TORVEX-476390 format. One line per 8 residues: number of its first residue (from 1); their letters; for each residue x, z negated, y of C-alpha. Coordinates in nm, 2 decimals. Each point is the difference from the previous one (the first is absolute). Last residue first. Example, Ala and Ser with C-alpha at 12.3 -4.5 7.8 and 13.67 -1.06 7.14 Angstrom:
2> sa> 1.37/-0.71/-0.11 ~ -0.14/-0.07/-0.34 .
This chain:
315> dffgqlyf> 7.55/-4.77/-0.46 ~ -0.17/-0.27/0.20 ~ -0.31/-0.17/-0.18 ~ -0.31/-0.06/0.23 ~ -0.24/-0.31/0.06 ~ 0.02/-0.32/-0.20 ~ -0.15/-0.28/0.20 ~ 0.08/-0.37/0.03 .
307> aeseldky> -0.24/-0.30/0.10 ~ 0.02/-0.18/0.38 ~ -0.38/0.05/0.02 ~ 0.03/0.09/0.31 ~ 0.31/0.12/0.07 ~ -0.05/0.25/-0.28 ~ 0.37/-0.01/-0.16 ~ 0.17/0.34/-0.06 .
299> iwleqqtt> 0.15/0.22/-0.25 ~ 0.19/0.25/-0.02 ~ 0.22/0.06/-0.33 ~ 0.31/0.15/-0.08 ~ 0.12/0.00/-0.32 ~ 0.34/-0.06/-0.13 ~ -0.07/-0.20/-0.32 ~ 0.11/-0.30/0.17 .
291> twvryydr> -0.28/0.08/0.27 ~ 0.10/0.10/0.35 ~ -0.34/-0.08/0.30 ~ -0.07/0.19/0.35 ~ -0.25/-0.33/0.12 ~ -0.34/0.07/0.20 ~ -0.14/-0.24/0.21 ~ -0.37/0.02/0.03 .
283> afqeahww> -0.32/-0.02/0.23 ~ -0.29/0.11/-0.06 ~ -0.36/0.15/0.13 ~ -0.28/0.04/-0.25 ~ -0.32/0.06/0.15 ~ 0.16/0.32/0.25 ~ 0.10/-0.09/0.36 ~ 0.26/-0.25/-0.02 .
275> egqlrepg> 0.18/0.27/-0.21 ~ 0.32/-0.20/0.11 ~ 0.30/-0.09/-0.24 ~ 0.32/0.08/-0.14 ~ 0.32/-0.19/0.02 ~ 0.37/0.08/-0.13 ~ 0.14/-0.28/-0.12 ~ 0.25/0.11/-0.16 .
267> vwelikwf> 0.27/0.06/-0.24 ~ 0.01/-0.20/-0.36 ~ 0.22/-0.01/-0.26 ~ 0.08/-0.07/-0.36 ~ -0.39/-0.07/-0.12 ~ -0.04/-0.09/-0.38 ~ -0.31/0.25/-0.09 ~ -0.26/-0.05/-0.21 .
259> kplgefry> -0.29/0.12/-0.24 ~ 0.18/0.34/-0.04 ~ -0.24/0.16/-0.02 ~ -0.33/0.04/0.09 ~ -0.27/-0.29/0.07 ~ 0.06/-0.38/0.13 ~ 0.27/0.02/0.18 ~ 0.30/-0.26/0.05 .
251> fagqswvl> 0.25/-0.02/0.30 ~ 0.31/-0.16/-0.09 ~ 0.22/-0.28/0.17 ~ -0.13/-0.28/-0.19 ~ -0.40/0.11/0.07 ~ -0.08/0.27/0.23 ~ -0.40/0.07/-0.12 ~ -0.07/0.37/0.05 .
243> leptrllr> -0.37/0.19/0.07 ~ 0.00/0.40/0.01 ~ -0.08/0.19/0.36 ~ -0.24/0.25/-0.09 ~ 0.09/0.35/-0.03 ~ 0.33/-0.04/-0.04 ~ 0.31/0.17/0.17 ~ 0.26/0.19/-0.13 .
235> tprrplgm> 0.24/0.15/0.22 ~ 0.05/-0.33/0.16 ~ 0.02/0.00/0.43 ~ 0.33/0.06/0.21 ~ -0.05/-0.18/0.36 ~ 0.02/0.25/0.22 ~ 0.27/-0.03/0.29 ~ -0.02/0.42/-0.08 .
227> eepelvta> 0.32/-0.01/-0.12 ~ -0.04/-0.30/-0.24 ~ -0.32/0.17/-0.13 ~ 0.20/0.31/-0.09 ~ 0.02/0.35/0.17 ~ -0.08/0.33/-0.20 ~ 0.16/0.36/0.13 ~ -0.10/0.31/-0.16 .
219> dlrplaek> -0.37/-0.08/-0.02 ~ -0.22/-0.01/-0.29 ~ -0.37/0.03/0.10 ~ -0.20/-0.25/-0.15 ~ -0.29/0.15/-0.15 ~ -0.30/-0.17/0.20 ~ -0.17/0.33/0.10 ~ 0.03/0.13/-0.34 .
211> tvgkkwan> -0.30/-0.23/-0.09 ~ 0.04/-0.30/-0.22 ~ 0.04/-0.24/0.24 ~ -0.01/-0.42/-0.09 ~ -0.01/-0.28/0.19 ~ 0.27/-0.18/0.22 ~ 0.03/-0.36/0.19 ~ -0.30/-0.18/-0.20 .
203> eprhrnee> 0.29/-0.17/-0.21 ~ 0.21/-0.04/0.26 ~ -0.19/-0.14/0.26 ~ 0.05/0.07/0.30 ~ -0.21/0.32/0.04 ~ 0.04/0.34/0.10 ~ -0.02/0.20/-0.29 ~ 0.29/0.19/-0.16 .
195> vgffvqke> -0.08/0.27/-0.22 ~ 0.15/-0.10/-0.35 ~ 0.03/0.33/-0.24 ~ -0.23/0.05/-0.31 ~ -0.02/0.11/-0.35 ~ -0.24/-0.18/-0.27 ~ -0.34/0.23/0.17 ~ 0.13/0.33/-0.03 .
187> glkgtmrs> 0.08/-0.05/-0.38 ~ 0.31/-0.06/-0.21 ~ 0.13/0.30/-0.11 ~ -0.12/0.25/0.29 ~ 0.03/-0.23/0.26 ~ 0.35/-0.10/-0.09 ~ 0.12/0.37/-0.01 ~ -0.23/0.05/0.35 .
179> wlqewaeq> 0.30/-0.23/0.19 ~ 0.27/0.09/-0.18 ~ -0.05/0.39/0.10 ~ -0.08/-0.18/0.36 ~ 0.31/-0.15/0.02 ~ 0.18/0.29/-0.09 ~ -0.16/0.18/0.29 ~ 0.11/-0.20/0.15 .
171> nesdrdff> 0.36/-0.03/-0.08 ~ 0.00/0.41/0.02 ~ -0.14/-0.05/0.36 ~ 0.27/-0.24/0.08 ~ 0.27/0.13/-0.11 ~ 0.05/0.21/0.35 ~ 0.36/0.25/-0.03 ~ -0.17/0.28/-0.16 .
163> arqalvdp> -0.35/-0.06/0.14 ~ -0.26/0.21/-0.18 ~ -0.14/0.30/0.24 ~ -0.47/-0.06/-0.04 ~ -0.23/0.10/-0.20 ~ -0.35/-0.20/0.05 ~ -0.19/0.09/-0.32 ~ -0.41/-0.04/0.06 .
155> vteliele> -0.19/-0.27/-0.21 ~ -0.14/0.09/-0.28 ~ -0.33/-0.15/-0.24 ~ -0.16/-0.03/-0.34 ~ 0.29/0.24/-0.18 ~ -0.12/0.05/-0.31 ~ 0.21/-0.04/-0.34 ~ -0.16/0.08/-0.36 .
147> lrtvpael> 0.14/-0.02/-0.30 ~ -0.16/0.08/-0.36 ~ 0.00/-0.07/-0.35 ~ 0.08/-0.37/0.00 ~ -0.04/-0.23/-0.29 ~ -0.30/-0.26/-0.06 ~ -0.06/-0.34/0.14 ~ 0.35/0.00/0.21 .
139> phrqfhss> 0.14/-0.39/0.09 ~ -0.14/-0.17/0.31 ~ 0.15/-0.27/0.04 ~ 0.37/0.10/-0.10 ~ -0.10/0.35/0.19 ~ 0.00/-0.15/0.29 ~ 0.30/-0.17/-0.01 ~ 0.25/0.27/-0.05 .
131> wgdkllrl> -0.22/0.29/0.14 ~ 0.03/-0.14/0.40 ~ 0.45/0.00/-0.06 ~ -0.09/0.40/-0.12 ~ -0.21/0.09/0.21 ~ 0.25/-0.09/0.30 ~ 0.25/0.22/-0.16 ~ -0.24/0.25/-0.07 .
123> mnraskqp> -0.07/-0.01/0.35 ~ 0.40/0.00/0.11 ~ 0.08/0.28/-0.20 ~ -0.28/0.23/0.10 ~ 0.04/-0.05/0.32 ~ -0.22/0.04/0.29 ~ -0.09/-0.34/0.07 ~ -0.16/-0.20/0.27 .
115> vlfdqkwi> 0.11/-0.33/0.04 ~ -0.36/-0.31/-0.13 ~ -0.01/0.21/-0.22 ~ -0.34/-0.06/-0.19 ~ -0.02/0.07/-0.35 ~ -0.30/0.09/-0.29 ~ -0.02/-0.02/-0.32 ~ -0.30/0.12/-0.23 .
107> heheckqt> -0.03/0.01/-0.39 ~ -0.24/0.19/-0.09 ~ -0.21/0.03/-0.34 ~ -0.08/-0.35/0.10 ~ -0.04/-0.19/-0.37 ~ -0.33/-0.02/-0.20 ~ 0.01/0.34/-0.17 ~ 0.34/-0.11/-0.11 .
99> sqyremvl> -0.08/-0.03/-0.41 ~ -0.16/0.34/0.02 ~ 0.31/0.13/0.18 ~ -0.02/0.15/0.31 ~ 0.41/0.10/0.20 ~ 0.07/-0.18/0.31 ~ 0.02/0.20/0.36 ~ 0.28/-0.19/0.20 .
91> rleyrvvk> -0.12/0.00/0.38 ~ 0.25/-0.04/0.21 ~ -0.09/-0.06/0.40 ~ 0.17/0.08/0.31 ~ 0.04/-0.18/0.31 ~ 0.23/0.05/0.27 ~ 0.20/0.28/-0.07 ~ 0.20/0.21/0.27 .
83> efrarlrc> -0.07/0.34/0.13 ~ 0.22/0.31/0.16 ~ -0.34/0.17/-0.22 ~ 0.37/0.19/-0.16 ~ 0.13/-0.32/-0.04 ~ -0.32/-0.12/-0.14 ~ -0.04/0.28/-0.26 ~ 0.33/-0.01/-0.10 .
75> acrdllak> -0.06/-0.41/-0.08 ~ -0.30/0.06/-0.16 ~ 0.15/0.26/-0.24 ~ 0.31/-0.23/-0.09 ~ -0.25/-0.28/-0.02 ~ -0.16/0.16/-0.26 ~ 0.33/0.06/-0.19 ~ 0.10/-0.33/0.01 .
67> lpflfeew> -0.34/-0.08/-0.15 ~ 0.12/0.20/-0.31 ~ 0.35/-0.14/-0.04 ~ -0.24/-0.41/0.07 ~ -0.23/0.10/-0.30 ~ 0.18/-0.19/-0.27 ~ 0.04/-0.35/0.21 ~ -0.37/0.01/0.02 .
59> sesgqvvg> -0.04/-0.10/-0.35 ~ -0.29/0.13/-0.18 ~ 0.07/0.34/-0.05 ~ -0.25/0.28/-0.09 ~ 0.29/0.29/-0.14 ~ 0.22/0.00/0.26 ~ 0.22/0.29/0.16 ~ -0.17/0.29/-0.17 .
51> eqqldfse> -0.15/0.13/0.32 ~ -0.36/0.01/-0.08 ~ 0.00/-0.28/-0.15 ~ 0.14/-0.19/0.31 ~ -0.22/0.18/0.17 ~ 0.14/-0.08/0.37 ~ -0.14/0.02/0.34 ~ 0.02/0.00/0.38 .
43> lfkeqpff> -0.25/-0.05/0.24 ~ -0.01/0.05/0.41 ~ -0.39/0.01/0.01 ~ -0.03/0.17/0.41 ~ -0.35/-0.05/0.07 ~ -0.24/0.23/0.04 ~ -0.09/0.21/0.31 ~ -0.31/0.07/0.09 .
35> rkwpradg> -0.11/0.28/0.32 ~ -0.36/-0.16/0.21 ~ -0.23/0.19/-0.19 ~ -0.15/0.31/0.21 ~ -0.38/-0.03/0.10 ~ -0.24/0.24/-0.19 ~ -0.19/-0.25/-0.15 ~ -0.26/0.09/-0.23 .
27> wraqqyvq> -0.30/0.21/0.11 ~ -0.28/-0.19/-0.12 ~ 0.12/-0.37/-0.05 ~ 0.31/0.05/0.23 ~ -0.26/0.18/0.28 ~ -0.26/-0.27/-0.04 ~ 0.26/-0.30/-0.03 ~ 0.15/0.12/0.34 .
19> ltergfrs> -0.39/0.03/0.15 ~ 0.01/-0.35/-0.11 ~ 0.34/-0.13/0.17 ~ -0.14/0.17/0.35 ~ -0.34/-0.18/0.04 ~ -0.33/-0.06/-0.15 ~ -0.27/0.15/0.17 ~ 0.19/0.21/0.32 .
11> llskepll> 0.18/0.12/-0.30 ~ -0.19/0.05/-0.23 ~ -0.19/0.25/0.15 ~ 0.18/0.32/-0.05 ~ 0.06/-0.02/-0.33 ~ -0.37/-0.01/-0.11 ~ -0.02/-0.23/-0.27 ~ -0.01/0.14/-0.38 .
3> lfe> 0.31/-0.15/-0.08 ~ -0.15/-0.37/0.08 ~ -0.28/0.05/-0.26 .
């Protein structure tokens, strides 16, 4: 019944939208469609059985060679596009047996690079570090017959001329590679850098930094704290200070090993106090303490309770 209405009366009676619906229903839509660009898929695959490399493998170490071939192909494509990879997904397609129908048909491994990569050698090394611990916890349930590597995210590769007499850039690149390897092997949440916080209390004077901006820069000249007029701080700081008991020339602890330290020498005190604007203000006297076991401790005495606490270790 709608199509039987006169076309000339639709605009005045129902408006422009109704007229467009009428024309599309009766004559079809003559308006050109917007240009559609399908998303490019950066995918490389390797059929283990077809290539005759591995006839169905259940050990991840056995298909590192075909995986190197996949990474080489991706590295060539990245180099041609002047790009680096940030995130990728590796799918291990497994064989379907009657006894393994309940298991997953694909084993998916995703990895994010905190430092973008373009070298197949570096990507394979980072992947091996992560796999060594991953497959111990999640072993393969069936033989792998196919590998699929998909690049999910890339960034432009900024080309810069190498400075022959400046090693800072090489040292910084090596440091970033080490950071990527540790995060790939231990996990992103397990590796972090200490970022300074403007707090007086030592245990609150830093926070975890896991972004690329938190990566320390390697400078050619590094000054010691004494050269800057600052007291030295321990390399290991406890999350929460540990209560100690002082008795007969030794500090005794309630947890951990060793159970006690015999003291050779004290240096201090260095008084830290403040943060009266917080709920818990503090006042402490800090000491550098040398023990008979050649350990150097950072211990403080709480001026309110007069109890001793272990704050950190000098390595």
